[in-house]
C-alpha positions in Angstrom: 11.3 53.1 -71.9 8.2 54.9 -70.8 7.3 53.8 -67.2 4.4 54.5 -65.0 5.1 54.7 -61.2 2.6 54.5 -58.4 3.8 55.6 -55.0 6.3 58.0 -56.5 6.2 60.4 -53.5 7.5 57.7 -51.1 11.1 57.1 -50.1 11.8 54.4 -52.7 9.5 55.9 -55.3 11.2 59.3 -55.4 14.6 57.6 -55.7 13.3 55.3 -58.5 11.9 58.2 -60.5 15.3 60.1 -60.3 17.1 57.0 -61.4 14.8 56.3 -64.3 15.1 59.9 -65.6 18.9 59.8 -65.1 19.2 56.8 -67.4 16.9 58.5 -70.0 13.5 56.9 -69.4 10.3 58.8 -69.5 8.3 58.6 -66.3 4.5 58.9 -65.8 3.7 59.5 -62.1 0.3 58.2 -61.0 -1.2 60.7 -58.5 -4.5 60.8 -56.5 -5.4 64.3 -57.5 -5.8 66.4 -60.7 -2.3 66.6 -62.4 -0.2 69.6 -61.8 2.8 68.6 -63.8 3.1 67.3 -67.4 4.4 63.9 -66.1 1.5 63.3 -63.8 -1.6 61.2 -64.4 -4.5 60.9 -62.1 -5.7 57.6 -60.7 -8.5 56.7 -58.4 -7.7 53.3 -56.9 -10.9 53.3 -54.9 -12.8 53.3 -58.2 -10.3 51.2 -60.0 -9.6 53.8 -62.6 -6.6 55.5 -64.3 -7.4 58.6 -66.3 -6.4 59.5 -69.8 -4.7 56.6 -71.6 -4.5 54.4 -68.5 -1.5 52.1 -69.1 -1.9 51.8 -72.9 1.0 54.3 -73.7 3.6 52.9 -71.3 6.1 50.0 -71.5 6.1 49.1 -67.8 4.5 49.9 -64.5 6.0 49.9 -61.0 3.5 50.2 -58.1 5.0 50.9 -54.7 1.9 52.6 -53.2 0.6 51.7 -49.8 0.2 53.2 -46.3 3.4 53.0 -44.1 3.5 49.7 -42.2 5.1 51.0 -39.0 4.1 54.7 -39.2 1.5 54.4 -36.5 -0.2 52.1 -34.1 -2.2 49.2 -35.5 -5.9 49.4 -34.6 -8.7 48.0 -36.6 -9.0 51.1 -38.9 -5.2 51.2 -39.5 -5.0 47.5 -40.3 -7.8 47.9 -42.8 -6.1 50.9 -44.4 -2.8 49.0 -44.7 -4.6 46.3 -46.6 -6.9 48.3 -48.8 -4.3 50.9 -49.8 -2.3 48.0 -51.3 -5.1 45.9 -52.7 -6.9 48.7 -54.4 -3.9 50.1 -56.2 -2.7 46.7 -57.2 -6.1 45.6 -58.6 -6.3 48.9 -60.5 -3.0 48.2 -62.2 -4.0 44.7 -63.1 -7.3 45.9 -64.5 -5.5 48.5 -66.6 -3.0 45.9 -67.9 -5.9 43.9 -69.5 -6.6 47.0 -71.7 -3.0 47.6 -72.8 -1.2 45.9 -75.6 2.0 47.8 -74.9 2.6 47.5 -71.1 4.0 44.1 -70.4 6.1 44.5 -67.3 4.7 45.0 -63.8 6.9 45.4 -60.7 4.5 45.1 -57.8 5.4 46.2 -54.2 5.7 43.5 -51.6 7.7 42.9 -48.4 9.7 40.3 -46.4 6.8 40.4 -43.9 5.5 37.6 -46.1 7.7 35.2 -44.2 6.6 36.1 -40.7 8.8 35.4 -37.7 11.1 32.5 -38.7 13.8 32.5 -36.1 17.1 31.1 -37.4 15.8 29.7 -40.8 17.5 31.0 -43.9 14.7 32.1 -46.2 14.6 32.3 -50.0 11.7 32.8 -52.4 11.1 29.1 -52.3 10.0 29.3 -48.6 6.3 29.3 -47.7 4.2 32.2 -46.3 4.5 32.7 -42.5 1.8 33.5 -40.0 0.4 36.7 -38.6 -1.4 39.8 -39.8 1.5 41.1 -41.8 2.2 37.8 -43.5 -1.4 37.6 -44.4 -1.5 41.1 -45.7 1.6 40.6 -48.0 0.2 37.3 -49.2 -3.1 38.9 -50.3 -1.1 41.8 -51.8 0.9 39.4 -53.9 -2.2 37.4 -54.9 -3.8 40.6 -56.2 -0.8 41.3 -58.5 -1.0 38.1 -60.4 -2.1 38.4 -64.1 -1.4 36.8 -67.4 -1.3 40.2 -69.1 2.2 41.0 -68.1 5.5 39.7 -66.6 4.9 40.3 -62.9 7.6 40.6 -60.3 6.6 40.8 -56.6 9.3 43.0 -54.9 9.7 41.4 -51.4 11.6 44.4 -50.0 13.5 44.3 -46.7 14.6 47.1 -44.4 15.7 49.9 -46.7 18.6 52.1 -45.3 18.7 55.6 -46.6 20.4 58.9 -45.7 16.9 60.5 -45.2 13.7 58.7 -44.5 12.8 55.2 -43.5 13.9 53.3 -40.3 17.4 54.8 -40.1 16.0 58.4 -40.1 13.8 57.5 -37.1 16.6 55.8 -35.2 19.4 58.3 -35.7 18.2 61.0 -33.2 18.0 58.3 -30.4 21.4 56.9 -31.2 23.1 60.3 -31.5 21.6 61.1 -28.1 23.1 57.9 -26.7 19.7 56.3 -26.1 19.9 53.7 -28.9 19.8 50.1 -27.9 19.0 46.6 -29.2 15.4 45.4 -29.4 14.8 42.7 -26.9 17.7 40.2 -26.8 18.8 41.5 -30.2 19.0 38.0 -31.7 16.4 38.6 -34.4 17.7 38.8 -38.0 17.3 42.0 -40.0 17.2 41.7 -43.8 18.7 45.1 -44.7 19.4 46.7 -48.1 20.6 50.2 -49.1 18.3 52.5 -51.0 20.6 52.6 -53.9 20.7 48.8 -54.2 16.9 48.8 -53.9 16.6 51.1 -56.8 19.3 49.4 -58.9 17.6 46.1 -58.3 14.3 47.5 -59.6 16.0 48.8 -62.7 17.6 45.4 -63.2 14.2 43.6 -62.8 12.6 45.9 -65.4 14.9 44.3 -67.9 15.6 40.8 -66.5 13.7 37.8 -67.7 12.4 37.0 -64.3 8.9 36.8 -62.8 7.3 35.9 -59.5 8.6 36.9 -56.0 12.1 38.3 -55.7 13.7 39.2 -52.3 15.0 42.8 -52.4 17.5 42.4 -49.6 21.2 42.6 -49.2 23.3 39.4 -49.3 24.3 39.7 -45.6 21.4 40.0 -43.1 22.5 40.8 -39.6 21.2 40.3 -36.1 19.6 43.3 -34.4 22.3 43.4 -31.8 25.0 43.7 -34.5 23.0 46.4 -36.3 22.7 48.3 -33.1 26.4 48.0 -32.3 27.4 49.1 -35.9 25.1 52.2 -35.8 26.4 53.1 -32.3 30.0 52.9 -33.5 29.3 55.1 -36.6 27.8 57.8 -34.4 30.3 57.2 -31.6 27.7 56.6 -28.9 27.2 53.7 -26.5 24.5 51.2 -27.1 24.5 49.3 -23.8 20.9 49.7 -22.7 18.2 47.7 -24.5 15.1 49.5 -25.8 12.3 48.8 -23.3 9.8 46.5 -24.8 7.1 47.8 -22.5 7.6 51.3 -23.9 7.4 50.2 -27.5 4.2 48.2 -26.7 2.6 51.3 -25.2 3.5 53.6 -28.1 3.1 51.3 -31.1 1.0 48.4 -29.8 2.2 44.8 -29.1 1.1 43.4 -32.5 3.1 45.9 -34.5 6.1 45.5 -32.2 6.0 41.7 -32.4 5.4 41.4 -36.2 7.3 44.4 -37.6 10.1 45.1 -35.1 10.9 41.8 -33.3 10.3 39.3 -36.1 13.4 37.4 -37.1 13.8 37.2 -40.9 17.0 35.8 -42.2 16.1 36.5 -45.8 18.5 36.0 -48.7 18.2 37.5 -52.2 18.6 34.2 -54.0 16.7 34.8 -57.2 18.1 38.4 -57.5 21.7 37.2 -57.3 21.0 34.3 -59.6 19.7 36.7 -62.2 23.0 38.5 -62.4 22.5 41.4 -60.1 25.5 42.6 -58.1 24.9 44.6 -54.8 27.0 47.7 -54.3 26.5 47.8 -50.5 27.3 44.5 -48.7 29.1 45.7 -45.6 26.7 47.1 -43.0 29.2 49.4 -41.1 30.6 50.8 -44.3 27.0 51.5 -45.6 25.9 53.1 -42.4 29.1 55.3 -42.3 28.3 56.5 -45.9 24.7 57.2 -45.1 25.2 58.9 -41.7 
């Protein structure tokens, strides 16, 4: 297959490009500057344009582009960037699909933030959208991806664990120093998935006869307290002192902390498993030991 990838410089995007090439696919990387490599194609999401052939010469497109949700404090400008960086790229893809007779598969980035803070509820794709800024953002992101010009899958991705990058990369220095601790009471559910399962699931969904929202999470979400204990045991450090909520609020802002760090999301990959996908990483401690 020939596959266009937006957001190819991100954690998941880089791993996806490597996996596609490894299995023999040709990759077209969508970049926001003049191309420097033969596999690059310039796009301008602000103008809704993809240069050269657009998407007319590819079989599928995967768009993972968007500013990092928890990279910095949410103020009005940051919230607007989080939204526009997703809506503009998604709408650009949808517009280009209307002009392509060849590209008929669209995997569109999404997130488990769609569900909001749901406590103890077990959540599948059949559950409704939650409340809050993040849930609203993801809902609008998914709405923008809908089109009759391709089979569309919204990738509701959970917390991706990787050896380098992402949440684990930010937490490891604290835990290795012995300063890692649970968030709040630690009872909130964390829908984790390994990077290799994330990429394998995307490869599977490029081929599977499936459309609509799909939860990209592992089959066994864990509570934050259990995640904290597992990571502490892997790095052989104590995790007895909770992370101060006041400190997080001061650094990241209370809204980000409440919606992105403290939200409880017991999300299950129901449709992914039903479609025949088998996770490689299902045990948290074993996965962390491999990554760390």
